[in-house]
C-alpha positions as CSV (number, residue, x, y, z in Angstrom):
1,M,3.0,10.9,-3.9
2,M,1.0,8.9,-6.3
3,A,-2.2,10.3,-7.7
4,P,-5.1,9.9,-5.2
5,S,-7.2,8.1,-7.8
6,D,-5.9,8.5,-11.2
7,N,-3.1,5.9,-11.3
8,A,-4.9,3.1,-13.1
9,A,-2.7,3.1,-16.1
10,L,0.5,2.9,-14.0
11,L,-0.8,-0.5,-12.9
12,G,-1.7,-1.7,-16.3
13,K,-5.3,-0.7,-16.7
14,G,-5.9,1.6,-19.7
15,S,-5.2,1.8,-23.4
16,P,-3.3,-1.0,-25.1
17,E,-0.4,1.4,-25.5
18,A,-0.4,2.2,-21.7
19,L,-0.6,-1.5,-20.9
20,E,2.3,-2.3,-23.2
21,V,4.4,0.5,-21.6
22,T,3.5,-0.7,-18.1
23,E,4.2,-4.4,-18.9
24,A,7.6,-3.4,-20.2
25,A,8.3,-1.7,-16.8
26,R,7.1,-4.6,-14.6
27,E,9.6,-6.6,-12.6
28,A,9.4,-9.6,-14.9
29,E,11.2,-12.1,-12.7
30,W,10.6,-13.5,-9.2
31,H,14.2,-13.8,-7.9
32,Y,13.0,-14.7,-4.4
33,P,10.0,-16.7,-3.0
34,S,6.8,-14.9,-2.2
35,L,4.4,-16.3,0.4
36,V,1.4,-14.6,-1.2
37,A,2.3,-15.4,-4.8
38,D,2.5,-19.1,-3.8
39,L,-0.8,-18.8,-2.0
40,F,-2.5,-18.0,-5.3
41,M,-0.7,-21.0,-6.8
42,G,-2.0,-23.4,-4.2
43,R,1.1,-23.6,-2.1
44,V,1.2,-22.4,1.5
45,R,4.8,-21.5,2.4
46,T,4.5,-21.7,6.2
47,E,8.3,-21.6,6.5
48,L,8.2,-18.0,5.5
49,A,5.9,-17.1,8.4
50,F,6.5,-19.8,11.1
51,P,8.1,-19.1,13.4
52,Y,6.9,-15.5,13.3
53,P,10.0,-13.4,12.5
54,E,10.4,-11.6,15.9
55,Q,12.5,-8.5,15.8
56,D,16.1,-8.9,16.9
57,E,16.4,-7.7,20.5
58,A,19.2,-5.2,19.7
59,D,17.2,-3.8,16.9
60,R,14.1,-3.6,19.1
61,Q,16.0,-1.6,21.7
62,I,17.1,0.8,19.0
63,G,13.5,1.3,18.0
64,D,12.2,1.5,21.6
65,A,14.7,4.2,22.4
66,F,13.9,6.3,19.3
67,I,10.1,5.9,19.8
68,A,10.4,7.0,23.4
69,K,12.3,10.2,22.4
70,L,9.8,10.8,19.6
71,Q,6.8,10.4,21.8
72,T,8.2,12.9,24.3
73,F,8.9,15.4,21.5
74,L,5.5,15.0,19.9
75,R,3.6,15.5,23.2
76,A,5.6,18.6,24.0
77,Q,5.9,20.3,20.6
78,L,3.2,19.1,18.2
79,N,-0.5,19.8,18.6
80,P,-2.4,17.8,15.9
81,E,-5.5,19.9,16.3
82,E,-3.6,23.1,15.6
83,V,-2.1,21.4,12.5
84,D,-5.6,20.5,11.4
85,R,-6.9,24.1,12.1
86,T,-4.0,26.1,10.6
87,G,-3.0,23.6,7.8
88,E,0.7,24.0,8.8
89,I,3.2,21.9,10.7
90,P,5.2,24.6,12.6
91,A,8.7,25.4,11.6
92,A,10.0,24.5,15.1
93,V,8.4,21.1,14.8
94,M,10.0,20.5,11.4
95,K,13.4,21.5,12.8
96,G,12.9,19.2,15.8
97,L,12.0,16.3,13.6
98,A,15.1,16.9,11.6
99,D,17.2,17.1,14.7
100,L,15.8,13.8,15.8
101,G,16.8,12.3,12.5
102,C,13.2,11.6,11.3
103,F,14.1,12.6,7.7
104,G,16.9,10.1,7.5
105,M,15.3,7.1,9.3
106,K,16.0,4.7,6.4
107,I,19.1,6.4,5.0
108,P,22.3,4.5,5.9
109,K,24.5,5.9,8.6
110,Q,27.4,6.4,6.2
111,Y,25.3,9.2,4.6
112,G,24.2,10.8,7.9
113,G,21.0,8.8,8.4
114,L,19.8,6.6,11.2
115,G,19.9,3.4,9.1
116,L,16.9,1.9,10.8
117,S,15.4,-1.4,9.8
118,Q,12.1,-1.5,7.9
119,T,10.5,-2.9,11.1
120,N,11.6,0.0,13.2
121,Y,10.7,2.5,10.5
122,N,7.2,1.1,10.3
123,R,6.9,1.1,14.1
124,I,7.7,4.8,14.1
125,I,5.3,5.6,11.2
126,G,2.6,3.8,13.2
127,T,3.4,5.8,16.3
128,I,3.2,9.1,14.4
129,G,0.1,7.9,12.4
130,G,-1.8,7.3,15.6
131,Y,-1.0,10.9,16.8
132,C,-0.9,13.2,13.7
133,S,-1.6,11.8,10.3
134,S,-0.4,14.9,8.5
135,T,3.0,14.5,10.1
136,A,3.1,10.8,9.2
137,V,2.3,11.6,5.6
138,L,5.1,14.3,5.5
139,L,7.7,11.8,6.7
140,S,6.5,8.7,4.8
141,A,6.1,10.6,1.5
142,H,9.6,12.0,1.9
143,Q,11.2,8.7,2.9
144,S,9.1,5.9,1.4
145,I,8.5,7.2,-2.2
146,G,10.4,10.5,-2.2
147,A,14.0,11.0,-3.2
148,P,15.8,8.9,-0.5
149,Q,14.3,5.5,-1.6
150,P,15.0,5.7,-5.4
151,I,18.4,7.2,-4.8
152,M,19.3,4.5,-2.3
153,L,18.1,1.8,-4.6
154,F,19.3,3.0,-8.0
155,G,21.4,6.2,-7.5
156,T,25.0,6.4,-8.6
157,P,27.7,6.7,-5.9
158,E,27.9,10.4,-6.8
159,Q,24.2,10.9,-6.4
160,K,24.2,9.2,-3.0
161,E,27.1,11.3,-1.8
162,K,25.5,14.5,-3.0
163,Y,21.9,14.1,-2.0
164,L,21.5,11.5,0.8
165,P,23.3,13.6,3.5
166,R,21.1,16.6,2.6
167,L,18.0,14.5,2.8
168,A,19.0,13.0,6.1
169,R,19.5,16.5,7.6
170,G,16.0,17.5,6.7
171,A,15.8,18.6,3.1
172,V,12.2,17.6,2.2
173,S,11.7,15.6,-0.9
174,A,8.8,14.7,-3.2
175,F,7.9,12.4,-6.1
176,A,6.2,13.9,-9.2
177,L,4.4,11.5,-11.5
178,T,0.7,12.3,-11.9
179,E,-0.4,15.0,-14.3
180,P,-3.6,17.1,-14.5
181,G,-4.7,15.9,-17.9
182,V,-3.6,12.3,-18.1
183,G,-3.2,11.1,-14.5
184,S,-0.4,8.6,-14.3
185,D,-1.0,7.2,-17.8
186,P,2.6,6.5,-19.0
187,A,1.6,6.3,-22.7
188,N,0.2,9.9,-22.6
189,M,2.5,11.6,-20.2
190,A,2.8,15.3,-21.3
191,T,5.9,16.3,-19.3
192,T,8.9,16.2,-21.6
193,A,12.6,16.1,-21.1
194,T,14.5,17.3,-24.2
195,L,18.2,16.8,-24.8
196,V,20.3,20.0,-25.0
197,D,23.9,21.0,-25.0
198,N,25.0,18.1,-27.1
199,G,23.5,15.6,-24.7
200,A,25.0,17.2,-21.5
201,A,21.6,18.2,-20.1
202,Y,17.8,17.9,-20.4
203,V,15.2,20.7,-20.4
204,I,12.0,19.7,-18.6
205,N,8.6,21.2,-19.3
206,G,5.3,20.2,-17.9
207,E,3.0,20.1,-14.9
208,K,2.6,17.6,-12.1
209,L,-0.5,17.3,-9.9
210,W,-1.0,16.0,-6.3
211,C,2.7,16.1,-5.6
212,T,2.9,15.5,-1.8
213,N,5.5,17.6,-0.1
214,G,5.9,19.5,-3.5
215,P,5.2,23.0,-2.1
216,I,8.0,22.7,0.4
217,A,10.3,20.2,-1.2
218,E,13.9,21.0,-1.9
219,I,14.5,17.9,-4.0
220,I,11.9,16.3,-6.3
221,V,12.1,13.1,-8.3
222,V,10.3,14.1,-11.6
223,M,9.1,11.6,-14.2
224,A,9.3,12.9,-17.7
225,R,9.0,11.6,-21.3
226,T,12.4,11.3,-23.0
227,P,12.8,10.5,-26.8
228,S,11.1,7.2,-27.8
229,V,13.0,4.1,-28.9
230,T,12.2,1.4,-31.4
231,V,11.7,-2.1,-30.1
232,G,10.8,-4.9,-32.5
233,G,10.0,-2.4,-35.2
234,R,7.6,-0.4,-33.0
235,E,7.9,2.8,-31.1
236,R,8.1,2.5,-27.3
237,K,7.7,5.6,-25.2
238,Q,10.4,6.2,-22.6
239,I,9.8,7.5,-19.1
240,T,12.9,8.7,-17.2
241,A,13.3,9.8,-13.6
242,F,15.2,13.0,-12.9
243,I,16.5,14.6,-9.7
244,V,15.2,18.2,-9.8
245,E,16.2,20.7,-7.2
246,R,13.8,23.5,-6.1
247,S,16.6,26.0,-6.7
248,M,16.7,25.3,-10.4
249,P,15.2,28.1,-12.4
250,G,11.7,27.3,-13.7
251,V,10.5,25.2,-10.8
252,E,7.3,26.6,-9.1
253,C,4.3,25.5,-7.1
254,R,1.2,26.9,-8.9
255,L,-1.2,25.8,-6.2
256,R,-1.3,24.1,-2.8
257,C,-4.2,21.6,-3.0
258,Q,-6.7,21.4,-0.3
259,F,-8.4,18.2,0.9
260,M,-11.2,17.0,3.2
261,G,-8.5,15.7,5.6
262,L,-4.8,15.8,6.2
263,K,-5.0,19.5,6.4
264,G,-1.4,19.8,7.3
265,M,-0.3,17.9,4.2
266,Q,1.7,20.0,1.7
267,N,0.4,18.8,-1.7
268,G,0.6,20.8,-4.8
269,L,0.3,21.4,-8.5
270,M,3.9,21.8,-9.7
271,R,5.0,23.5,-12.9
272,F,8.4,23.0,-14.6
273,T,9.2,25.6,-17.2
274,N,12.4,25.1,-19.2
275,V,14.1,23.5,-16.2
276,R,17.6,22.6,-17.2
277,V,18.8,19.4,-15.5
278,P,22.2,17.9,-16.0
279,K,22.2,14.3,-17.4
280,E,24.0,13.3,-14.2
281,N,20.7,13.7,-12.4
282,I,19.0,10.8,-14.2
283,I,18.3,8.0,-11.7
284,W,19.1,4.5,-12.8
285,G,19.0,5.2,-16.6
286,T,17.1,6.6,-19.5
287,G,13.7,4.9,-20.0
288,L,13.7,3.2,-16.5
289,G,11.6,5.8,-14.7
290,L,8.3,3.8,-14.7
291,K,10.1,0.7,-13.5
292,L,11.8,2.8,-10.8
293,A,8.4,4.1,-9.7
294,L,6.9,0.5,-9.5
295,V,9.9,-0.9,-7.6
296,T,10.0,2.1,-5.2
297,L,6.3,1.7,-4.5
298,N,6.7,-2.0,-3.6
299,A,9.0,-1.1,-0.7
300,G,7.4,2.2,0.2
301,R,3.8,1.1,0.1
302,I,4.1,-0.7,3.5
303,A,4.3,2.7,5.3
304,I,0.5,3.2,4.7
305,P,-0.6,0.1,6.5
306,A,1.8,0.9,9.3
307,G,0.1,4.3,9.7
308,C,-3.3,2.6,9.6
309,V,-2.3,0.3,12.5
310,G,-1.3,3.3,14.5
311,A,-4.7,5.0,13.9
312,A,-6.6,1.8,14.7
313,K,-4.7,1.4,18.0
314,R,-5.8,4.9,18.9
315,C,-9.4,4.1,18.0
316,L,-9.4,0.9,20.2
317,G,-8.1,2.9,23.1
318,I,-10.8,5.5,22.7
319,V,-13.6,2.9,22.4
320,R,-12.3,0.9,25.3
321,E,-12.6,3.8,27.7
322,W,-15.8,5.1,26.3
323,A,-17.6,1.8,26.3
324,K,-16.8,1.4,30.0
325,E,-17.6,5.0,31.0
326,R,-20.8,5.6,29.0
327,K,-24.0,4.3,30.5
328,Q,-27.2,3.6,28.6
329,W,-30.3,2.1,30.2
330,G,-28.4,1.6,33.4
331,T,-25.5,-0.4,31.9
332,A,-22.2,0.4,30.3
333,I,-22.7,0.5,26.6
334,G,-19.8,-2.1,26.2
335,K,-22.1,-4.6,27.9
336,H,-24.7,-4.2,25.2
337,E,-24.3,-6.9,22.5
338,A,-24.6,-4.5,19.5
339,V,-21.7,-2.4,20.8
340,A,-19.7,-5.3,22.2
341,V,-19.7,-7.1,18.8
342,K,-18.2,-4.1,17.1
343,I,-15.4,-3.9,19.7
344,G,-14.7,-7.6,19.3
345,H,-14.4,-7.2,15.5
346,M,-12.1,-4.1,16.0
347,A,-9.7,-6.0,18.4
348,A,-9.5,-9.0,16.1
349,S,-9.0,-7.0,13.0
350,L,-6.3,-4.8,14.7
351,F,-4.4,-7.9,15.8
352,A,-4.4,-9.2,12.2
353,M,-3.4,-5.8,10.8
354,D,-0.5,-5.6,13.2
355,A,0.6,-9.1,12.5
356,M,0.5,-8.5,8.7
357,V,2.5,-5.3,8.9
358,G,5.0,-6.9,11.3
359,L,5.4,-10.0,9.1
360,T,5.8,-8.0,5.9
361,S,8.3,-5.6,7.5
362,A,10.4,-8.5,8.7
363,L,10.4,-10.0,5.2
364,V,11.7,-6.7,3.8
365,D,14.5,-6.8,6.4
366,R,15.4,-10.4,5.5
367,K,16.0,-9.4,1.9
368,T,15.3,-13.0,0.8
369,T,11.7,-12.6,-0.1
370,D,9.9,-10.9,-2.9
371,I,7.4,-8.7,-1.1
372,R,5.6,-6.9,-3.9
373,L,2.4,-8.8,-3.3
374,E,2.8,-8.8,0.5
375,A,3.2,-5.1,0.6
376,A,0.3,-4.5,-1.8
377,I,-2.1,-6.8,0.1
378,A,-1.1,-5.2,3.4
379,K,-1.9,-1.8,2.0
380,L,-5.3,-3.0,0.6
381,F,-6.3,-5.0,3.7
382,C,-5.1,-2.5,6.4
383,S,-6.5,0.6,4.7
384,E,-10.0,-1.0,4.4
385,A,-9.9,-2.6,7.9
386,S,-8.8,0.6,9.5
387,W,-11.6,2.5,7.8
388,R,-14.1,0.1,9.3
389,I,-12.5,0.5,12.7
390,I,-12.7,4.3,12.5
391,D,-16.3,4.1,11.3
392,D,-17.3,1.9,14.2
393,T,-15.4,4.1,16.6
394,L,-17.4,7.1,15.4
395,Q,-20.6,5.1,15.7
396,I,-19.9,3.9,19.2
397,R,-19.0,7.5,20.3
398,G,-22.2,8.7,18.7
399,G,-22.6,12.5,18.6
400,R,-19.3,12.9,20.4
401,G,-17.6,11.1,17.5
402,Y,-19.2,13.5,15.0
403,E,-18.3,16.5,17.1
404,T,-14.9,18.2,16.6
405,S,-12.3,17.9,19.4
406,G,-12.3,21.7,19.8
407,S,-16.0,21.7,20.5
408,L,-15.7,18.8,22.9
409,R,-12.9,20.6,24.8
410,A,-14.9,23.8,25.0
411,R,-17.7,21.8,26.6
412,G,-15.3,20.3,29.1
413,E,-15.2,16.8,27.6
414,A,-12.3,14.6,26.6
415,P,-11.3,16.0,23.1
416,H,-11.0,12.8,21.3
417,A,-10.5,13.7,17.6
418,V,-12.5,10.9,16.0
419,E,-14.0,13.3,13.5
420,R,-10.5,14.4,12.3
421,M,-9.3,10.8,12.3
422,M,-12.1,9.9,9.9
423,R,-11.3,12.7,7.6
424,D,-7.7,11.9,7.6
425,A,-8.1,8.2,7.1
426,R,-10.3,8.2,4.1
427,I,-7.4,8.9,1.8
428,N,-5.7,5.6,2.7
429,M,-8.0,3.6,0.3
430,I,-7.2,6.0,-2.5
431,I,-3.6,7.2,-2.3
432,E,-0.7,5.1,-3.8
433,G,-3.3,2.9,-5.6
434,T,-7.0,2.9,-5.0
435,S,-8.5,-0.3,-3.5
436,E,-9.9,-1.1,-7.0
437,I,-6.5,-0.6,-8.7
438,M,-4.7,-2.5,-5.9
439,R,-7.0,-5.5,-6.6
440,L,-6.1,-5.4,-10.3
441,F,-2.4,-5.0,-9.5
442,I,-2.4,-8.0,-7.1
443,A,-4.4,-10.1,-9.6
444,R,-1.9,-9.3,-12.4
445,E,1.0,-10.3,-10.2
446,A,-0.9,-13.4,-8.9
447,L,-1.5,-14.5,-12.5
448,D,2.2,-14.0,-13.5
449,A,3.2,-17.7,-13.4
450,H,0.3,-18.6,-15.7
451,M,0.9,-15.6,-18.0
452,R,4.6,-16.3,-18.4
453,M,3.7,-19.8,-19.6
454,V,1.0,-18.6,-22.0
455,S,3.0,-15.7,-23.3
456,R,5.5,-18.1,-24.9
457,L,2.6,-19.6,-26.8
458,L,1.2,-16.3,-28.0
459,D,4.5,-14.5,-28.7
460,P,4.4,-13.7,-32.5
461,Q,8.2,-13.5,-32.5
462,R,8.6,-17.2,-31.6
463,S,8.9,-19.9,-34.2
464,V,6.5,-22.8,-34.6
465,T,9.2,-25.1,-33.0
466,D,9.6,-22.8,-30.0
467,K,5.8,-22.6,-29.6
468,L,5.5,-26.4,-29.8
469,Q,8.2,-26.8,-27.1
470,A,6.5,-24.2,-25.0
471,A,3.2,-26.1,-25.3
472,L,4.8,-29.4,-24.3
473,R,6.4,-27.7,-21.3
474,A,3.1,-26.2,-20.3
475,F,1.3,-29.5,-20.7
476,A,3.9,-31.3,-18.6
477,R,3.7,-28.6,-15.9
478,Y,-0.1,-28.5,-15.7
479,A,-0.4,-32.3,-15.9
480,V,1.2,-32.3,-12.5
481,W,0.1,-29.0,-11.0
482,Y,-3.6,-29.1,-11.7
483,P,-4.4,-32.6,-10.2
484,Q,-2.4,-31.5,-7.1
485,Q,-4.9,-28.7,-6.6
486,W,-7.6,-31.3,-6.2
487,L,-5.8,-34.2,-4.5
488,A,-3.4,-32.5,-2.1
489,W,-4.2,-33.4,1.5
490,S,-5.1,-30.4,3.7
491,G,-6.7,-32.2,6.7
492,Y,-5.6,-33.7,10.0
493,P,-2.8,-34.2,11.2
494,K,-1.4,-31.2,9.3
495,H,-0.5,-28.4,11.7
496,A,-1.5,-30.5,14.7
497,G,1.0,-28.7,16.8
498,Q,-0.8,-25.4,16.5
499,G,-3.6,-26.2,19.0
500,R,-6.9,-24.4,18.4
501,L,-5.4,-22.6,15.5
502,A,-4.6,-25.8,13.6
503,T,-8.1,-26.0,12.0
504,H,-7.7,-22.5,10.6
505,L,-4.3,-23.3,9.0
506,R,-5.8,-26.4,7.5
507,F,-8.6,-24.2,6.1
508,V,-5.9,-21.9,4.7
509,E,-4.3,-24.8,2.9
510,A,-7.6,-26.1,1.5
511,S,-8.7,-22.7,0.4
512,S,-5.3,-22.0,-1.2
513,H,-5.8,-25.0,-3.5
514,R,-9.4,-23.9,-4.2
515,L,-8.2,-20.3,-4.9
516,A,-5.5,-21.6,-7.3
517,R,-8.2,-23.7,-9.2
518,A,-10.5,-20.7,-9.4
519,L,-7.8,-18.4,-10.7
520,F,-6.8,-21.0,-13.3
521,H,-10.4,-21.6,-14.4
522,G,-10.9,-17.9,-14.7
523,A,-7.8,-17.5,-16.9
524,M,-8.9,-20.5,-19.1
525,Q,-12.4,-19.3,-19.5
526,H,-11.9,-15.6,-20.1
527,Q,-8.3,-15.6,-21.4
528,M,-7.4,-12.1,-22.6
529,R,-10.8,-10.8,-21.4
530,L,-10.0,-11.7,-17.8
531,A,-8.7,-8.2,-17.1
532,H,-12.2,-6.9,-17.7
533,R,-13.7,-9.3,-15.2
534,Q,-12.8,-7.0,-12.4
535,Q,-15.4,-8.2,-9.9
536,L,-14.2,-11.8,-10.3
537,L,-10.6,-10.8,-9.9
538,G,-11.5,-8.6,-6.9
539,R,-13.1,-11.5,-5.1
540,L,-10.2,-13.8,-5.7
541,V,-7.8,-11.1,-4.4
542,D,-9.9,-10.6,-1.3
543,I,-9.7,-14.3,-0.6
544,G,-6.0,-14.2,-0.9
545,A,-5.8,-11.2,1.3
546,D,-7.8,-12.9,4.1
547,L,-5.7,-16.1,3.8
548,F,-2.5,-14.0,4.2
549,A,-4.0,-12.2,7.2
550,M,-4.9,-15.6,8.7
551,I,-1.4,-16.9,8.4
552,A,0.1,-13.7,9.8
553,A,-2.3,-13.7,12.8
554,C,-1.8,-17.3,13.6
555,A,2.0,-17.0,13.4
556,K,2.1,-13.9,15.6
557,A,-0.2,-15.5,18.2
558,Q,1.9,-18.6,18.3
559,A,5.0,-16.5,18.8
560,M,3.5,-14.4,21.6
561,V,2.3,-17.5,23.4
562,R,5.7,-19.2,23.0
563,F,7.3,-16.3,24.9
564,Q,4.5,-16.1,27.5
565,P,2.7,-19.5,27.7
566,S,0.2,-18.4,30.4
567,E,-1.2,-15.6,28.2
568,Q,-3.7,-17.0,25.8
569,S,-5.3,-13.8,24.6
570,P,-3.3,-13.6,21.3
571,V,-4.6,-17.1,20.4
572,E,-8.2,-16.0,21.2
573,L,-7.8,-12.9,19.0
574,A,-6.3,-14.9,16.2
575,D,-9.1,-17.5,16.5
576,L,-11.7,-14.8,16.4
577,F,-10.2,-13.1,13.4
578,C,-9.9,-16.4,11.5
579,Q,-13.5,-17.1,12.1
580,D,-14.4,-13.7,10.6
581,A,-12.1,-14.3,7.7
582,R,-13.4,-17.8,7.0
583,A,-16.9,-16.4,6.7
584,R,-15.8,-13.8,4.2
585,I,-13.8,-16.3,2.2
586,T,-16.7,-18.7,2.0
587,Q,-19.0,-16.0,0.9
588,S,-16.5,-14.8,-1.8
589,F,-16.1,-18.3,-3.2
590,H,-19.9,-18.6,-3.3
591,T,-20.3,-15.3,-5.2
592,L,-17.6,-16.1,-7.8
593,H,-20.4,-17.5,-10.0
594,Q,-23.6,-16.8,-8.0
595,N,-23.8,-13.1,-8.4
596,H,-25.6,-10.4,-10.4
597,D,-22.6,-8.5,-11.7
598,P,-23.9,-8.4,-15.3
599,Q,-27.1,-6.8,-14.2
600,L,-25.2,-4.2,-12.1
601,Y,-23.0,-3.5,-15.1
602,R,-25.9,-3.0,-17.5
603,T,-27.6,-0.7,-15.0
604,A,-24.5,1.4,-14.7
605,Q,-24.4,1.8,-18.5
606,D,-28.0,2.8,-18.5
607,V,-27.4,5.4,-15.8
608,M,-24.5,6.9,-17.8
609,A,-26.8,6.9,-20.9
610,G,-29.3,9.0,-19.1
611,R,-32.0,6.4,-18.7
612,Y,-32.4,7.1,-15.0
613,T,-32.1,10.9,-14.8
614,W,-35.6,10.9,-13.2
615,L,-33.9,9.6,-10.0
616,E,-32.1,13.0,-9.8
617,Q,-35.2,15.2,-10.1
618,G,-36.1,17.6,-7.3
619,L,-32.7,19.0,-6.6
620,V,-31.8,22.7,-6.4
């Protein structure tokens, strides 16, 4: 799995060399439309979300049947509290998961897998995530970013025939990128792969940190630096992905890492000492490892928000029962406004989270949409929303939320594991891209249309004639696009058929134009320094995330009511979420320019310079 926090350079934040390597690895083209990318450009592609892409009935039945079997197995065989206490998922459970096909959920049937859709896969990860997070991490790390995904996407026919059947049967896989000394900085990666035997093989040497599933993995995708190449007269470092088998001499786990939560997660410091790997084990091609990592993450990242939805559903169930049962001052605590407001926010946020994950999963299954931004925003939004939900759940449960489930059981009370859920959930805002890095990643992709236009003007390799033509094309484009962001009509009667949700969709359209203008103005004002205005970019990304969530919630509510017109509760939840989101969006727009970011930055520098060490006095 990606480094919990040290993956900034992978996403383009770091030294100029790291940025250059990362830019070279980016997906440079948008071959398919993107709902979120267009939102940042002032265009609301409602046709990508309306009607909400409901799961095909036959596919739903496949998912329902598998989830029913899985729930029965988990209840009978897996005790999440024992996993948390012992730090181990029992061997019998591992075998049972393998027998069910859980290690091959996304692997095509022709290779022995289940060939499930992304929608069913995420439904299953949500089911497991709401029961035992350690098990959910085991399966998602194996399947979403482990060996199956890159081999399915980029493997040769021989690699697929050799490895996918093993992986589907239960051979655990891992992904090794992060390093102890340099994190995920591609420019300074220390693990090397050296050609030997006249080019027939490579010898890998190095260490990898925070490798999820590493201590028990049979098959590991290892990123290593291969000999550099010269591009445009300059050296460009090459990162290549290798399939490494645990049985190869020189592969060892030096340490199994321990964390505040996810006690059953197998995560380790892996060492590779003179590991000989045949060249046939290169995935995709020499120098394509970093691009493989980025592409793999785009599709695999959606598993995290799916697990977040499962945990949030568990929390809402716990709170619903407790708020009715617990009496305070003669009244159920759910009747007290301070508690009721929290529950209302929880329900509305959960509805939007579920809608966002369902929409993004369906877009993946369609294979006609570029989902790199949708998946990234789903990860950012759902990880932060689920943390708020778990935090409110603990607050509503009070001392019983802080108490361990074992202690509650010993006292004869319902052993709701809110304390464990909180420890397990905290990683979601860190792993596979911290919230801060996700905002920078999303901002970079959102700016892509503008940057591609500007890059032609700044490219030193282009002639004056080429630059002049590029300038004319840019002028022609913006002469039309920019006035549209001020003049486009976003009011009535647009979306008039959406009932009480119409006003929210009109707000989305108007805000999308305002967001596009703000992003453009920021790019024009700060130019190459824009990457350093991280608070500004973060606010713009948060606006885009809420707009996407509003679209998903409204589309899902409309679909649910269409199938059951008498049930208006989905519309009520979507309406409530949109009101919350609109308040956040309005505040974010206000603070784009009315803020005290410079003062906060100066204070931080003073703290690091030692000016405020007196604040730390009095400690032992």
